[in-house]
C-alpha positions as CSV (number, residue, x, y, z in Angstrom):
1,M,0.0,0.0,0.0
2,S,1.3,3.4,-1.0
3,L,1.3,5.8,2.0
4,K,1.2,9.6,2.1
5,V,3.6,10.7,4.9
6,L,4.1,14.2,6.2
7,I,7.4,14.6,8.0
8,T,8.0,17.6,10.3
9,N,11.3,19.2,11.2
10,V,11.9,22.6,12.7
11,F,14.5,23.8,10.2
12,M,15.8,22.4,6.9
13,D,18.6,25.0,6.3
14,G,21.6,23.3,7.9
15,L,23.3,19.9,7.8
16,T,22.2,18.8,11.3
17,G,21.4,15.3,12.4
18,T,17.6,15.6,12.1
19,V,17.8,17.4,8.8
20,L,19.9,14.5,7.3
21,Y,17.5,12.0,9.0
22,V,14.6,13.7,7.2
23,R,16.3,13.8,3.9
24,D,17.3,10.2,3.9
25,L,13.9,9.0,5.2
26,A,12.0,11.0,2.6
27,L,14.1,9.8,-0.3
28,E,13.9,6.1,0.9
29,L,10.1,6.4,1.3
30,Q,9.9,7.7,-2.3
31,R,12.1,4.9,-3.6
32,R,9.7,2.4,-2.0
33,G,6.7,4.0,-3.8
34,H,5.3,6.1,-1.0
35,R,4.6,9.8,-1.2
36,P,6.5,11.9,1.4
37,A,6.4,15.6,2.1
38,V,8.3,17.8,4.6
39,Y,6.8,20.6,6.7
40,T,9.4,23.0,8.2
41,W,9.7,26.6,9.5
42,K,12.7,27.3,7.3
43,I,13.8,26.0,3.9
44,G,17.4,26.1,2.9
45,K,20.2,24.4,0.9
46,A,19.6,21.1,2.7
47,C,16.3,20.8,0.8
48,A,17.9,20.9,-2.7
49,E,18.1,17.1,-3.0
50,L,14.5,16.6,-1.9
51,E,13.1,19.3,-4.2
52,A,15.2,17.8,-7.1
53,A,13.4,14.5,-6.4
54,G,10.0,16.1,-6.5
55,I,9.4,15.9,-2.8
56,P,7.5,18.9,-1.5
57,V,9.2,20.9,1.3
58,V,6.8,23.6,2.6
59,T,6.4,26.1,5.4
60,D,2.6,25.8,5.3
61,P,1.3,22.2,5.7
62,R,-1.7,23.0,3.5
63,R,0.5,23.2,0.5
64,I,1.9,19.7,0.3
65,G,-0.7,18.8,-2.3
66,F,-2.4,15.9,-0.5
67,S,-4.0,14.9,2.8
68,P,-1.5,12.7,4.7
69,D,-2.2,9.2,6.0
70,V,0.2,9.6,8.8
71,V,2.5,12.3,10.3
72,H,6.1,11.5,11.2
73,G,6.7,14.2,13.8
74,H,10.0,15.7,14.7
75,H,9.9,18.6,17.1
76,R,6.9,19.2,19.3
77,L,5.8,22.5,17.9
78,L,5.9,21.4,14.2
79,A,4.1,18.2,15.0
80,L,1.5,20.2,16.9
81,G,1.0,22.4,13.8
82,A,0.5,19.3,11.6
83,L,-2.0,18.0,14.2
84,R,-4.0,21.2,14.0
85,H,-4.2,21.2,10.2
86,Y,-4.9,17.5,9.9
87,P,-7.2,16.5,12.8
88,G,-7.8,12.8,12.8
89,V,-4.5,11.9,11.1
90,P,-2.4,9.6,13.4
91,I,1.1,10.9,14.5
92,L,4.3,9.1,15.4
93,S,6.2,11.6,17.6
94,F,10.0,11.3,17.8
95,C,12.5,12.6,20.3
96,H,16.1,13.1,18.9
97,D,17.5,15.2,21.8
98,H,17.0,14.4,25.5
99,R,17.5,18.1,26.5
100,S,16.1,20.4,23.8
101,P,12.8,22.1,24.5
102,L,11.8,21.4,20.9
103,D,11.8,17.6,21.7
104,R,9.4,17.6,24.6
105,A,6.7,14.9,24.5
106,L,3.6,15.8,22.5
107,L,0.7,14.5,24.6
108,E,-2.2,14.6,22.3
109,P,-4.8,11.9,21.4
110,Q,-3.6,11.8,17.7
111,V,-0.1,10.7,18.9
112,L,-0.3,6.9,18.8
113,R,3.4,6.2,19.1
114,H,6.3,7.9,20.9
115,L,9.8,7.0,19.8
116,G,13.3,7.9,20.9
117,V,16.6,7.4,19.2
118,S,18.4,6.6,22.5
119,R,17.5,5.4,26.0
120,L,17.9,8.9,27.3
121,C,15.3,10.1,24.8
122,V,12.9,7.3,25.7
123,N,13.3,8.0,29.4
124,R,12.6,11.6,28.8
125,L,9.4,10.9,26.9
126,I,8.1,8.6,29.7
127,K,9.1,11.1,32.4
128,E,7.1,13.8,30.5
129,G,4.0,11.6,30.4
130,A,4.1,9.5,27.3
131,P,2.4,6.1,27.9
132,V,5.0,3.4,28.5
133,Q,3.1,0.9,26.4
134,R,3.2,3.2,23.4
135,T,6.8,4.4,23.8
136,S,9.8,2.6,22.4
137,L,13.4,2.9,21.2
138,L,14.1,3.1,17.4
139,P,17.8,3.8,17.0
140,N,19.4,5.9,14.2
141,F,20.4,4.6,10.8
142,V,23.0,5.0,8.1
143,D,22.4,5.2,4.4
144,L,24.7,2.4,3.3
145,R,24.3,3.4,-0.4
146,R,26.0,6.7,0.5
147,F,28.5,5.6,3.0
148,R,30.5,2.8,1.3
149,E,33.5,0.9,2.7
150,R,36.9,2.5,2.5
151,P,40.1,0.5,1.8
152,P,41.7,-1.3,4.8
153,L,43.1,0.9,7.5
154,P,46.8,1.2,8.1
155,D,48.5,-0.5,11.0
156,K,49.0,2.9,12.7
157,P,46.7,5.9,12.3
158,K,48.1,8.9,10.3
159,R,45.1,11.2,9.6
160,A,42.3,12.1,12.1
161,L,39.1,14.1,11.8
162,V,36.9,15.9,14.3
163,F,33.4,15.5,12.7
164,S,31.0,17.7,14.7
165,N,29.0,20.9,14.3
166,Y,29.9,21.8,17.9
167,A,33.7,21.6,17.5
168,C,35.4,24.9,18.2
169,A,37.9,26.5,20.5
170,G,35.4,26.7,23.3
171,T,34.4,23.0,23.3
172,H,36.2,19.7,22.8
173,L,38.5,20.7,19.9
174,P,41.5,22.0,22.0
175,A,41.8,18.7,23.9
176,V,41.6,16.6,20.8
177,A,44.0,18.8,18.9
178,E,46.6,18.6,21.6
179,A,46.3,14.8,21.9
180,C,46.7,14.4,18.1
181,R,49.7,16.7,18.2
182,R,51.4,14.6,20.9
183,M,50.6,11.4,18.9
184,G,51.9,12.8,15.6
185,L,48.5,12.7,13.9
186,E,47.4,15.1,11.2
187,L,44.1,16.6,12.3
188,D,41.3,18.1,10.3
189,V,38.0,19.6,11.5
190,V,34.6,19.5,9.7
191,G,31.5,21.2,11.1
192,S,29.6,24.5,11.2
193,G,31.4,25.5,14.4
194,V,34.6,26.1,12.4
195,G,32.8,27.3,9.3
196,R,33.6,24.1,7.3
197,E,30.4,22.1,6.6
198,S,30.6,19.2,4.2
199,Q,27.8,18.7,1.8
200,R,28.9,15.2,1.0
201,P,30.6,13.6,4.1
202,E,30.3,10.2,2.4
203,E,33.1,11.3,0.1
204,L,35.2,12.7,3.0
205,L,35.2,10.2,5.8
206,G,37.1,7.4,4.0
207,E,40.1,9.7,3.7
208,Y,40.7,9.4,7.5
209,D,41.9,6.6,9.7
210,L,40.4,7.9,13.0
211,V,37.3,10.0,13.5
212,F,36.1,11.8,16.7
213,A,32.3,12.1,16.6
214,K,29.1,11.1,18.3
215,A,25.6,9.8,17.4
216,K,24.7,9.7,13.7
217,A,28.0,11.2,12.6
218,A,29.9,8.5,14.5
219,M,27.7,5.8,13.0
220,E,28.4,7.1,9.5
221,A,32.2,7.0,10.2
222,M,31.9,3.4,11.5
223,A,30.0,2.3,8.5
224,V,32.8,3.5,6.2
225,G,35.3,1.5,8.2
226,T,37.3,4.2,10.1
227,A,38.2,3.8,13.8
228,V,35.8,6.0,15.9
229,V,36.3,7.6,19.3
230,L,33.1,8.9,20.7
231,C,33.6,12.6,21.6
232,D,31.8,15.9,21.6
233,F,31.3,19.0,23.8
234,G,29.5,16.8,26.4
235,G,32.6,14.8,27.1
236,L,34.8,11.9,25.9
237,G,33.6,8.4,25.3
238,P,35.4,5.2,24.4
239,M,36.9,4.0,21.1
240,V,34.0,2.0,19.6
241,T,34.9,-1.7,19.6
242,A,33.1,-4.8,18.5
243,A,33.0,-6.0,22.1
244,D,31.3,-2.8,23.3
245,F,29.0,-2.2,20.2
246,D,25.9,-3.8,21.7
247,R,26.2,-1.6,24.8
248,L,26.7,1.6,22.9
249,R,24.1,1.2,20.2
250,P,21.0,1.8,22.5
251,L,22.8,4.9,23.7
252,N,22.8,6.1,20.1
253,F,26.6,6.4,20.5
254,G,25.7,9.7,22.2
255,F,25.8,11.7,25.4
256,Q,25.2,8.8,27.7
257,A,28.4,7.3,26.5
258,L,30.5,10.4,27.0
259,T,31.5,9.8,30.5
260,E,35.2,10.8,30.6
261,P,36.7,14.3,31.0
262,L,37.9,16.1,27.9
263,T,41.6,16.2,28.6
264,P,44.5,15.5,26.2
265,A,45.7,12.6,28.3
266,A,42.2,10.9,28.2
267,V,42.0,11.4,24.4
268,E,45.5,9.9,24.0
269,E,44.4,6.8,26.0
270,Q,41.6,6.2,23.5
271,I,43.8,6.8,20.5
272,L,46.1,4.1,21.8
273,R,43.3,1.6,21.5
274,Y,43.3,1.9,17.7
275,D,43.0,-1.5,16.1
276,P,42.4,-1.7,12.3
277,D,41.1,-5.3,12.5
278,D,38.5,-4.4,15.2
279,A,37.4,-1.4,13.2
280,L,36.6,-3.8,10.4
281,R,34.5,-5.9,12.7
282,V,32.6,-2.7,13.9
283,R,32.0,-1.7,10.3
284,D,30.5,-5.1,9.5
285,R,28.4,-5.0,12.7
286,I,26.8,-1.6,12.0
287,R,26.2,-2.3,8.4
288,S,24.4,-5.5,9.4
289,C,21.9,-3.9,11.8
290,A,21.7,-0.1,11.2
291,G,21.0,0.3,7.6
292,L,18.5,2.9,6.3
293,E,16.4,0.3,4.4
294,E,16.0,-1.9,7.5
295,T,14.9,1.1,9.7
296,V,12.5,2.5,7.1
297,G,11.0,-1.0,6.8
298,Q,10.3,-0.8,10.5
299,L,8.9,2.7,10.2
300,V,6.5,1.7,7.4
301,T,5.2,-1.1,9.6
302,L,4.6,1.4,12.4
303,Y,2.9,3.8,10.0
304,E,0.5,1.0,8.8
305,Q,-0.2,0.0,12.4
306,V,-1.2,3.4,13.6
307,I,-3.3,4.1,10.5
308,H,-5.2,0.8,11.2
309,E,-5.6,1.8,14.9
310,A,-7.0,5.2,13.9
311,K,-9.5,3.7,11.5
312,T,-10.7,0.9,13.8
313,S,-11.0,2.8,17.1
314,L,-13.0,5.7,18.4
315,F,-10.3,8.3,17.6
316,P,-10.8,11.4,19.9
317,L,-10.3,14.8,18.4
318,S,-9.2,17.7,20.5
319,G,-11.6,20.7,20.4
320,T,-14.5,21.7,18.2
321,D,-14.2,22.5,14.5
322,T,-14.3,26.2,15.3
323,T,-11.5,25.8,17.8
324,R,-9.3,23.8,15.4
325,S,-9.9,26.4,12.6
326,F,-8.8,29.1,15.0
327,Q,-5.7,27.1,16.1
328,A,-4.7,26.4,12.4
329,W,-5.1,30.2,11.6
330,R,-3.0,31.1,14.7
331,H,-0.3,28.6,13.6
332,R,-0.1,30.1,10.1
333,R,0.3,33.6,11.6
334,L,3.1,32.2,13.8
335,C,4.9,30.8,10.9
336,F,4.7,34.1,9.1
337,V,6.2,35.9,12.1
338,L,8.9,33.3,12.4
339,S,9.9,33.7,8.8
340,R,10.3,37.5,9.3
341,Y,12.2,36.8,12.5
342,H,14.8,34.6,10.7
343,V,15.3,37.3,8.1
344,W,16.0,39.8,10.8
345,R,18.2,37.4,12.7
346,S,20.4,36.8,9.7
347,R,21.1,40.5,9.5
348,I,22.1,41.4,13.1
349,S,25.6,41.5,14.3
350,A,27.4,38.9,16.4
351,K,27.3,41.4,19.4
352,Q,23.5,41.0,19.5
353,S,23.5,37.2,19.6
354,W,22.6,37.3,23.3
355,L,19.3,39.0,22.3
356,V,18.6,36.3,19.8
357,K,19.1,33.6,22.5
358,R,16.8,35.5,24.9
359,L,14.1,35.9,22.3
360,R,14.3,32.3,21.3
361,K,13.9,31.2,24.9
362,I,10.9,33.5,25.4
363,R,9.3,32.3,22.1
364,Y,9.7,28.6,23.0
365,T,8.2,29.2,26.5
366,L,5.2,31.0,25.0
367,M,4.6,28.3,22.5
368,D,4.9,25.5,25.0
369,R,2.4,27.2,27.3
370,G,-0.1,27.6,24.5
371,F,0.0,31.4,24.3
372,I,1.2,31.3,20.7
373,G,1.5,28.6,18.0
């Protein structure tokens, strides 16, 4: 059965984890004969591949060209907007970040499944009120068609890469750089924090023997066959080994695994665990269980389940028709204001960045309490 799937994501203008997740998911759904569309607050260069494939990316959910069968909801506020425009359509609500206010649990009758990409995310959803029986773990994936195996690693690492949008002089970069200097490793950095984003990391990762990353970025490096040390601004984790893989996978190779302090000595200790044969075993392990096709297959099954549940049960709708119309109008006005806000934000100086952060905090608080959006 061909499904019409509306995917929500707060912004689509940068190469962040959820943006790449949406891109890969939408393209794979289309390859399988389904009809995806993306609803976002901000369209950018990250949408080029979707638009080239004929997948709608819109800032108004009414413009996708069809009424969806199911909503794949990233970010509470965007999923809430989809709910208001499509009452009666079931929603799968995802949590990708255990701390962000954007990823708070959406507790509405239309939400028939809550999913987290890590144990921390699942625990957050349950703590915020998501029903335990409808909340589960669905780990991240890697597009194995993009991230192909590199040639065998050398006996000793020569080139290393910090692969993170958060890498900068004020986070984990100095400790990693000093450790690599001591070990005689050539180090490069890729990420928005240093003004060097990569549009095609699948063509880049295979050039390195050792990668410092976390979460989806770490998984992509593993799938290529590089040795990976889990590391980011939250702390230092271990070198990913075949023996530790099953423990780290439910953690999304993320924050819960970053338990060590960010010191050059601690980073050196992990570099010394470099083992090209074990990196090969890790590569084979992640490619066997974390592929995009396998995960999308699970998602399609979930889509079909919630669509069936919505059709065969008394599906409660929130509010009257008049209330929902007003909410939808209010959401459209909010999106217009946000679009103007982002134009203004792009023009202000760096010295005013504190004001942007303050306004963002106020805006999220007002939305979360129902005063706007």
